[in-house]
KETITI-675710 format. One line per 4 residues: their letters; for each residue x, y, z of C-alpha. Coordinates in pm, 1 decimal. Layout:
N
A> X/Y/Z; ... .
END
This chain:
378
XXXX> 17201.8/-1100.4/17483.2; 17425.9/-801.6/17554.2; 17696.6/-956.7/17338.3; 17447.1/-1038.3/17063.5 .
XXXX> 17306.9/-684.4/17067.1; 17656.1/-537.9/17064.8; 17745.9/-755.2/16766.2; 17428.4/-640.9/16595.7 .
XXXX> 17524.8/-276.9/16664.1; 17867.7/-330.9/16513.2; 17718.0/-503.9/16209.6; 17465.6/-227.8/16155.1 .
XXXX> 17741.1/32.0/16176.3; 17936.1/-169.3/15920.5; 17632.4/-166.0/15691.1; 17627.8/213.1/15719.4 .
XXXX> 17995.4/232.6/15627.8; 17942.2/-7.9/15342.0; 17650.1/201.9/15216.2; 17862.9/514.9/15238.3 .
XXXX> 18140.5/350.4/15041.6; 17897.3/267.7/14763.0; 17747.9/618.1/14773.9; 17398.1/479.6/14820.0 .
XXXX> 17100.2/687.3/14920.8; 17139.5/883.8/15242.2; 16816.0/735.8/15374.1; 16973.4/390.2/15368.0 .
XXXX> 17277.0/512.3/15559.1; 17056.2/683.0/15815.5; 16855.1/365.5/15858.6; 17166.0/158.6/15922.2 .
XXXX> 17293.8/407.1/16177.4; 16950.5/417.9/16342.2; 16955.9/38.9/16364.1; 17297.3/56.4/16530.4 .
XXXX> 17171.9/310.2/16782.8; 16864.4/99.1/16854.1; 17080.5/-206.8/16914.2; 17290.7/-14.7/17164.8 .
XXXX> 16973.7/82.5/17349.4; 16861.7/-279.0/17350.9; 17196.2/-393.4/17487.7; 17160.1/-147.0/17776.1 .
XXXX> 16809.3/-268.8/17860.3; 16703.3/-499.9/18137.1; 16851.3/-822.6/18001.0; 16887.2/-1144.4/18193.1 .
XXXX> 17241.5/-1177.7/18328.8; 17465.4/-1462.9/18224.2; 17778.1/-1612.8/18370.8; 18111.3/-1569.6/18197.7 .
XXXX> 18090.4/-1936.4/18103.2; 17760.0/-1872.6/17925.5; 17890.7/-1561.5/17752.4; 18200.2/-1745.0/17630.9 .
XXXX> 17989.9/-2034.2/17506.4; 17764.0/-1796.9/17313.5; 18058.2/-1603.8/17171.2; 18245.8/-1909.0/17042.5 .
XXXX> 17930.1/-2056.0/16892.4; 17851.8/-1722.7/16725.3; 18194.0/-1701.7/16562.7; 18172.2/-2055.4/16425.6 .
XXXX> 17813.3/-2019.4/16310.6; 17877.8/-1691.6/16129.5; 18170.5/-1831.0/15931.3; 18057.7/-2183.6/15843.5 .
XXXX> 17767.9/-2067.1/15627.5; 18000.1/-1860.1/15409.7; 18263.3/-2133.0/15386.2; 17998.6/-2386.0/15284.5 .
XXXX> 17871.2/-2142.2/15023.3; 18219.8/-2125.2/14869.2; 18247.0/-2503.9/14883.4; 17911.8/-2542.0/14708.6 .
XXXX> 18030.7/-2304.2/14437.6; 18335.4/-2525.7/14370.9; 18169.7/-2861.9/14434.0; 17787.4/-2853.4/14410.2 .
XXXX> 17744.3/-3167.3/14618.9; 17577.3/-3084.3/14950.1; 17578.5/-3436.0/15094.5; 17941.4/-3499.2/15007.3 .
XXXX> 18063.0/-3179.5/15176.3; 17857.2/-3251.6/15486.4; 17971.7/-3615.7/15501.5; 18337.4/-3509.2/15482.2 .
XXXX> 18280.4/-3268.1/15770.8; 18110.1/-3543.3/15972.8; 18399.7/-3783.1/15915.6; 18652.2/-3519.3/16018.2 .
XXXX> 18460.5/-3442.1/16336.9; 18423.1/-3809.6/16424.1; 18794.9/-3870.8/16376.0; 18873.9/-3567.0/16591.0 .
XXXX> 18653.1/-3691.1/16874.7; 18802.1/-4040.0/16866.0; 19153.7/-3895.0/16860.4; 19080.1/-3676.1/17161.5 .
XXXX> 18932.1/-3975.8/17341.8; 19218.9/-4218.7/17284.0; 19493.3/-3962.9/17348.7; 19327.3/-3846.0/17668.8 .
XXXX> 19323.3/-3482.4/17557.4; 18950.9/-3457.5/17634.1; 18684.5/-3653.2/17817.9; 18462.6/-3817.6/17555.2 .
XXXX> 18170.1/-4047.0/17629.0; 18181.6/-4408.1/17515.1; 17938.1/-4548.6/17262.3; 17696.2/-4663.0/17531.8 .
XXXX> 17365.3/-4774.1/17386.6; 17162.7/-4596.5/17655.0; 17326.1/-4267.7/17555.3; 17333.9/-4326.3/17182.5 .
XXXX> 16964.7/-4413.9/17150.4; 16826.2/-4061.0/17195.7; 17071.5/-3930.9/16938.4; 16952.1/-4173.1/16673.4 .
XXXX> 16625.2/-3979.1/16656.9; 16807.6/-3649.4/16668.9; 17037.6/-3749.6/16383.0; 16739.4/-3798.8/16153.4 .
XXXX> 16647.1/-3433.7/16205.7; 17012.4/-3327.9/16209.8; 17087.2/-3480.8/15869.2; 16763.9/-3346.2/15721.9 .
XXXX> 16845.4/-2996.7/15852.1; 17201.0/-2997.6/15715.1; 17087.1/-3129.6/15379.9; 16803.7/-2877.5/15348.8 .
XXXX> 17042.6/-2600.5/15447.8; 17295.6/-2698.5/15182.4; 17024.8/-2737.6/14916.5; 16891.5/-2395.7/15013.8 .
XXXX> 17237.7/-2250.6/14950.4; 17233.2/-2417.8/14610.0; 16894.0/-2278.5/14504.2; 16874.8/-1950.8/14693.5 .
XXXX> 17089.4/-1686.3/14865.4; 17239.4/-1663.3/15212.9; 16994.2/-1398.6/15329.6; 16696.7/-1622.6/15248.6 .
XXXX> 16826.5/-1887.6/15488.8; 16897.5/-1629.7/15756.8; 16551.2/-1474.9/15747.7; 16376.7/-1811.2/15770.0 .
XXXX> 16605.8/-1898.3/16058.4; 16501.7/-1566.7/16214.2; 16143.3/-1690.1/16225.0; 16232.9/-2010.1/16412.3 .
XXXX> 16206.8/-1852.8/16762.3; 15835.5/-1801.4/16697.8; 15792.0/-2176.0/16686.3; 16061.5/-2274.2/16936.4 .
XXXX> 15926.4/-2051.8/17216.2; 15593.7/-2237.9/17196.4; 15769.6/-2574.1/17208.2; 15977.8/-2445.0/17501.0 .
XXXX> 15653.8/-2363.0/17682.6; 15477.8/-2685.3/17587.0; 15750.6/-2938.8/17661.7; 16046.1/-2785.6/17845.4 .
XXXX> 15872.7/-2608.4/18133.1; 15920.8/-2246.7/18024.9; 15677.3/-1958.8/18056.7; 15521.4/-1804.6/17748.3 .
XXXX> 15703.3/-1497.7/17610.9; 15654.4/-1169.7/17798.9; 15495.1/-863.3/17636.9; 15839.5/-731.3/17547.5 .
XXXX> 15946.2/-1061.4/17400.1; 15618.4/-1096.3/17213.0; 15674.3/-751.6/17062.4; 16024.2/-861.5/16963.2 .
XXXX> 15884.8/-1164.3/16784.3; 15632.3/-944.0/16603.6; 15922.5/-729.1/16484.1; 16088.6/-1050.0/16368.4 .
XXXX> 15781.0/-1136.0/16163.1; 15762.3/-786.0/16015.5; 16125.5/-794.5/15910.8; 16084.7/-1138.2/15756.8 .
XXXX> 15776.7/-1027.2/15562.9; 15959.8/-720.4/15433.9; 16248.9/-934.6/15318.5; 16027.4/-1181.1/15132.3 .
XXXX> 15853.1/-897.5/14948.1; 16186.0/-748.4/14836.8; 16370.3/-1070.9/14759.0; 16433.7/-1118.9/14387.9 .
XXXX> 16409.7/-1497.2/14422.6; 16052.3/-1451.4/14539.9; 15973.6/-1218.4/14249.4; 16115.4/-1463.9/13998.1 .
XXXX> 15978.5/-1795.7/14124.3; 15722.3/-1723.8/14395.4; 15695.8/-1967.2/14683.7; 15856.4/-2244.7/14478.9 .
XXXX> 16191.8/-2077.0/14548.6; 16142.2/-2145.1/14921.0; 16077.9/-2519.6/14910.5; 16405.3/-2626.9/15069.2 .
XXXX> 16433.1/-2340.7/15313.8; 16074.6/-2395.5/15434.1; 16156.8/-2757.0/15510.6; 16467.7/-2631.7/15690.9 .
XXXX> 16252.8/-2401.5/15906.6; 16009.7/-2673.4/16016.1; 16272.0/-2934.1/16095.3; 16514.7/-2708.1/16279.0 .
XXXX> 16239.7/-2571.2/16504.5; 16171.3/-2920.5/16634.7; 16541.2/-3006.1/16643.4; 16620.4/-2707.0/16866.1 .
XXXX> 16391.6/-2823.1/17145.4; 16470.3/-3191.3/17120.7; 16841.6/-3108.7/17120.9; 16799.6/-2927.0/17451.2 .
XXXX> 16610.5/-3223.8/17593.2; 16884.0/-3478.3/17516.6; 17163.3/-3280.8/17686.0; 16978.3/-3284.0/18017.5 .
XXXX> 17119.4/-3447.7/18330.1; 16897.7/-3753.3/18281.8; 17121.5/-3867.3/17992.9; 17435.8/-3877.8/18209.6 .
XXXX> 17683.0/-3725.9/17964.4; 18045.9/-3676.0/18074.8; 18107.6/-3381.2/17840.3; 17967.4/-3222.2/17526.6 .
XXXX> 18222.1/-3412.4/17319.4; 17985.4/-3708.2/17358.2; 17695.0/-3546.8/17167.6; 17946.4/-3407.3/16919.2 .
XXXX> 18075.5/-3755.4/16841.5; 17734.3/-3924.7/16844.5; 17567.8/-3683.6/16603.8; 17852.1/-3668.2/16353.9 .
XXXX> 17940.3/-4038.9/16347.4; 17576.1/-4147.3/16326.2; 17509.8/-3895.5/16048.8; 17784.4/-4015.0/15811.4 .
XXXX> 17598.2/-4305.2/15650.0; 17258.2/-4131.8/15612.6; 17417.8/-3825.6/15455.6; 17632.0/-4036.0/15220.1 .
XXXX> 17321.8/-4230.3/15116.9; 17138.9/-3906.1/15045.8; 17424.2/-3802.1/14819.4; 17410.9/-4127.9/14626.0 .
XXXX> 17035.8/-4095.9/14579.2; 17088.8/-3746.2/14443.1; 17359.5/-3871.8/14200.9; 17616.1/-3636.4/14348.0 .
XXXX> 17895.9/-3864.5/14232.4; 17852.3/-3719.5/13884.1; 17913.3/-3369.2/14019.5; 18221.8/-3493.5/14201.1 .
XXXX> 18365.0/-3629.2/13875.9; 18292.0/-3301.2/13699.0; 18450.2/-3084.5/13971.1; 18796.5/-2936.3/13916.2 .
XXXX> 19003.1/-3090.2/14195.6; 19316.2/-2902.0/14295.2; 19509.3/-2802.2/14605.9; 19300.0/-2491.3/14669.8 .
XXXX> 18981.3/-2696.9/14675.7; 19133.5/-2947.2/14916.7; 19244.7/-2663.7/15145.0; 18895.0/-2516.2/15129.4 .
XXXX> 18740.4/-2849.1/15230.1; 18996.0/-2877.7/15509.1; 18899.5/-2536.5/15643.4; 18532.1/-2632.6/15633.4 .
XXXX> 18613.0/-2947.7/15831.9; 18798.2/-2750.4/16100.3; 18504.4/-2511.6/16135.7; 18267.8/-2809.6/16130.6 .
XXXX> 18443.8/-2961.6/16431.6; 18434.1/-2628.5/16612.7; 18068.0/-2555.9/16550.4; 17967.1/-2909.3/16650.9 .
XXXX> 18130.3/-2882.1/16992.7; 18052.5/-2516.8/17061.5; 17693.3/-2569.9/16952.3; 17632.0/-2854.2/17196.4 .
XXXX> 17818.0/-2674.9/17472.1; 17612.1/-2359.9/17425.3; 17288.6/-2556.7/17399.2; 17355.0/-2730.6/17730.3 .
XXXX> 17389.9/-2395.6/17910.8; 17109.7/-2176.5/17772.9; 16746.3/-2236.8/17680.7; 16628.6/-2371.1/17346.5 .
XXXX> 16470.4/-2040.3/17246.5; 16774.8/-1841.5/17360.8; 16996.1/-2073.1/17156.8; 16774.8/-2022.0/16852.8 .
XXXX> 16765.7/-1644.4/16888.4; 17142.9/-1633.9/16933.5; 17185.8/-1830.3/16613.6; 16979.6/-1565.4/16435.8 .
XXXX> 17149.4/-1260.1/16585.5; 17504.6/-1361.1/16499.3; 17433.2/-1394.9/16126.4; 17466.6/-1021.8/16053.6 .
XXXX> 17836.7/-1053.8/15978.0; 17749.1/-1329.9/15730.0; 17520.1/-1092.8/15541.9; 17786.5/-822.9/15521.9 .
XXXX> 18054.7/-1062.8/15400.9; 17814.2/-1211.8/15146.9; 17745.8/-864.1/15006.7; 18118.6/-818.9/14948.2 .
XXXX> 18188.2/-1164.1/14803.9; 17896.3/-1242.7/14571.5; 17649.9/-1059.2/14352.1; 17365.8/-1295.4/14439.1 .
XXXX> 17259.3/-1111.3/14750.8; 16959.3/-922.0/14879.0; 16871.8/-570.0/14767.9; 16926.0/-275.3/14999.2 .
XXXX> 16557.8/-288.4/15094.1; 16598.0/-657.4/15172.6; 16898.4/-595.6/15396.9; 16706.6/-314.9/15569.8 .
XXXX> 16422.3/-558.8/15641.8; 16677.9/-808.5/15767.4; 16816.1/-547.2/16007.3; 16464.5/-495.7/16144.7 .
XXXX> 16429.9/-871.8/16178.8; 16758.0/-910.3/16367.6; 16678.8/-607.0/16582.3; 16373.5/-791.2/16710.0 .
XXXX> 16588.7/-1097.2/16776.4; 16839.9/-892.6/16975.6; 16567.6/-750.4/17203.3; 16418.5/-1089.6/17289.8 .
XXXX> 16432.4/-1198.9/17655.8; 16422.7/-1569.7/17731.5; 16129.5/-1685.6/17939.0; 16189.9/-1816.8/18292.9 .
XXXX> 16093.5/-2161.4/18416.0; 15735.5/-2205.7/18530.6; 15752.8/-2141.5/18904.9; 15462.0/-2365.7/18992.2 .
XXXX> 15607.1/-2662.0/18798.5; 15269.7/-2691.3/18630.1; 15212.1/-2962.5/18376.6; 15254.9/-2895.1/18009.7 .
XXXX> 14945.8/-2817.3/17802.6; 14742.6/-3089.5/17640.6; 14949.9/-3270.0/17380.9; 14639.6/-3339.3/17173.8 .
XXXX> 14605.9/-2969.5/17095.7; 14965.5/-2943.3/16979.8; 14937.9/-3259.8/16773.1; 14689.4/-3085.1/16545.8 .
XXXX> 14987.2/-2919.2/16375.8; 15253.4/-3121.5/16190.1; 15539.8/-2971.1/16389.4; 15369.6/-3043.2/16720.5 .
XXXX> 15301.3/-3401.2/16615.7; 15661.1/-3464.3/16509.9; 15800.1/-3313.2/16827.6; 15556.1/-3508.4/17046.7 .
XXXX> 15652.8/-3837.7/16886.0; 16026.2/-3767.6/16904.7; 16018.5/-3659.0/17268.3; 15800.3/-3948.4/17379.9 .
XXXX> 16020.4/-4199.3/17198.4; 16329.5/-4037.0/17342.8; 16192.4/-4047.7/17697.6; 16103.1/-4412.4/17658.0 .
XX> 16462.1/-4501.7/17573.1; 16658.4/-4272.6/17808.1 .
END
């Protein structure tokens, strides 16, 4: 997390400069600079070391993740059809994978049923997550999605412990997650969407939170050695190709074809969709590659930490963004994410806790069913 903390420090410094440029209150500028200093301290702390391969995987995923959200936001502004945009990105990624396979430019797994089966269950969550994310962009702001995503490690670390053999979070990591919760609570209280519509404004993003928490752990499970993948281009192709029809069907059910007819189609829009497709291919591969190297919770926390640049760019591009108090709360939230240390494997290889206890919650039940079905077919 040194790179994530350093990125957070840079982003916080940028917030300070941005606040200065707008001549905002000096307290806000001081807070941003204090957040930058705190991030530098966190980056110098006792963090778990990573190989250069891991660092590169995290960096490339961070770049793609930070830009795709903004590009999709622009696309939604021009064409308010979430399923259509996602389906186009899926098609482009599938074509890219097949091209790489048949030209020999990359090693791509075949459509072997034993490998595809686990991804059928993942695609259900994958499509639901993408759709909820796009609908959240349509009904809310970028910061709302980011702060709910910031809360995902709270759930994922428990699933990591319950099903993937990890220890529970340490005292330091637990404190980091508490800071995450505090920042999220501060953001919700300051968010104008919350003041206007209450919890109804968070319907789509709440669904996004629940589904992606389960998806993070199951995604780590299906890139394990037991699946026998040749490269991460296999999962990239499986997830995108299998997701095309479900996402297109979701668009038809939502009558998005009417929005497509009403959209103003021109060369700039086509270029914008093309850019989103290129980034979609990149984030699909870099996401699976990064997920195969680091833990599920680490992957989730990384996805949270690299969103700071998205917030800053959103502040410059649109007026529908969080207040200064909301961004300050978001900085606190991401500061907790940057200080999180991933838990080690359980040394004694002890069995996971009772599944019946976890099944009392909806998320635990869904994850239990998905994992057990996946194991039965791998």
